[in-house]
N, C-alpha and C positions, 0 to 999 in steps of 0.2 A: 423570565426569558430563558430559553434553552440554548446553551452554547454548543452548537453542532460542529464548529470548526475553530481551531486556533491559528489557522493559516496566516491571516494578516498580521498576527502578533509574533511570528517567527521569522527572523532575518533570513534563514536558509530558504524559505519559500520564495524569496525575491530573486534568488539566483537564476540567471538565464531568462528573466522576464523582461519584456520590452518596456519602454517608458510609459506608454499608455496603460498597460496592465498594472504597472507599479502604482500609478496614480489611482486606479480603480481599487487596488488592494488597500491603499492608504485611506481612501474614502470609506471603504467598508470597515476598516479598523476604527476610524473615528466614530462612525455611527453605532457600531457594536459596543464600543466603550461607553458612549453616551447613554445608550439604552441600558447597559448593565448597571451604570451608576444610579440610574433613576428607577430601576426595577425593585419591587419588594421581594422578589424571589428569583435567584439566578441558579440554574441547574447545570452542573458540569458532568461530563461523561467519564472523566478520569480524575484521579488524584493529581496528576500532573497539571491538568487544566485548572483545577481548584487552587493549587498552590501558586501557579503562575500569576493568577489575577489577584490573589491575596498579597503575595510578596512584592510583585513588581508594580501592580497598578492600584494597590491599597484599597481594594473594594471592601465594603462593609462585611465583615465575616459573618454577621448575624443574618445576612441575606443570601449567603452562599450554601448550596446543597450539592451533594454528590450522589448521582444515580448512575451506576455503571450499567450500561445497556449494550445491546447488540446481539445477544444470544437469541437464536430462533430455533424452534422445534423442527423447522424445515430442513436445516442443515444437520445431517448425521451421515455416518459412513454408508454409502450406497453405491454398489458397483454394477447396478442395472443400467445398461447402456441403451435399452429399447427406446427411450424417449429423448436421447441425446441427438440434437439436430446439427450442431457444429461439427463438421468433419474433422477439423484439427483436434478438437476435444475428444471425439470418438476414437481417434487413433492414438491417444496417449497410452503409453505402456507403463508398467510398474517400475521401470528404470529411468523414466523421463522426469525432467524438472519442470516446475510450474511457477509462473509469476502472474499474479492478478493485480493489475494496476492500470488506471487510465493514464494517458500520456500528458502529465504535467511535469515541468522541469524539476520540481522538488522531489519527484518520485525517484530520481537518481538512477534511471535505467541505463545510463552509460556505464555505471559501475557494475550493473548486472551483466551487460555484454562482456565487459573486461574480465569479470570474475569467471564467467562461463568459458571464455577462451582459455584462461589459465587452468581451469578445472579439466577441460577436454585435452589439453596438451599433456596432462599426466594420467588421464584416465584410459585404461586399456580398451574399454568398450567405446569405440568411436561411433556407435550408432545412437548414443544418447541424444535426445532432443530437449531443447528448451522451448516451452510453449508459453507465449505471453498473451494473456487475455486482457483486453481493455480498449476503451474508445479513444479515438484520435482527437482529443480535446484541443491540444495545442498543435496545430498542423506543422508548424516549423520544427517543433521539438520532435514530433513523430518522424518527420523526414530525416532529422539528424540521427535518430536511433536506428532507423532502417538503413541509412548509409553506413553506420558503424557495423551493423550486422552483415551488410553486403561486402564489406571489406574484410570481414573475418575469414580466417582459414576454415572455419566451421559454419559458414553461411547457410549451408543446406540443412544444418541441425537447428537453426533458430527459426521458429515458427510464430508468425503473428496471426493470432486467431480472431482478432477484432473483439467487438462486444459480444458477449454470450449470455444466455439465459441463466436463471438461477438453477434450473434443472441440470444444465450443462456444467455449471460451476460446481455443483454438488458432486457430480461424477468426477470432474477434474481433480478436486480436492482429495477424493477417496482413492483415485487411481494412481496419482503421481507418486514418485519416490519421496520427494519433499518439495515444499514451496519456498521460494526465495523472495524476500521482501526488503528492498534496499532503501526505502523511503527515508527522507531527511526530517520529516515533520508529520506527526499524526496527533489528532485529538484523542483518538481511541484506537482506531484501526479495525473497521468492520470486517474487512476481508480476513484479517488475522483471527477474529472471533469465529467467523464462518469456518475457516480451516481447522481451528482447534476443535470445533464442534464435530468435524468429520474425522478427527483423529489424525490429521495430517502432521507429519514432521515439518518443522519450520526452521528456516535459517533467516535471520532478520537483522536489521541495523539496531543499534542500541540507543536511539535518540528519542527525545520528547516522551510521549506517553506509551511508546511501544513496550518497554519493559513492564510498565504497569499492566498492560493488557495480557502479555504472554507469561509473565512471571518466570518460573523455572521450566516452562513447557516449550522453550525454544533455545536454539543456539544463536548467539549474538556475534556480530562482526563490526569492524570499523567501517562506517559508511563511506569514508573518504579514501579507503585503500582498496582499489580494485584488483 
């Protein structure tokens, strides 16, 4: 079995999730754990995941393996915008900030908005944009974040780009000043690996597997302090 997510096993993932989705997460957790206990080989994407299931769920250590993955030759520094289709991404400048995250409550995008407001209040360049790339997975949560942005003094600086292609992402990673990633829980963090591959400067939360993924190649912050 390949453990592609630790979401159902992290309490922070349940924050802001309605009752129905909490039940679905719990069911997912039950069957994942059942499958892991009966598998001859369980592959984890990060040391954090491996340690979590060994220490907390007492899985057989002889059946647990670590394969750190996510690196792709596709992602490298590339400032060619000829094939960039998303207008928001095409207009990113070298002073702008980037966040790549779908709209799940545990992605903690309210802290992103709060932090951007604080940054802009002290930043002399009031033209800096925050570009958020990601799908509207949880509609209610997406509307909440949009409302926060609309209430911001810097609402015209917060850009929602929606879902974008890998080509567009590669350009965004390569072009932005740095990427901000405030997530509360990650199994590994593919977007972080993509950004690192492009040489992007990263500011991220210090929770779950994120420090395993970025090591000393990122600056970390308290995810609960916007």
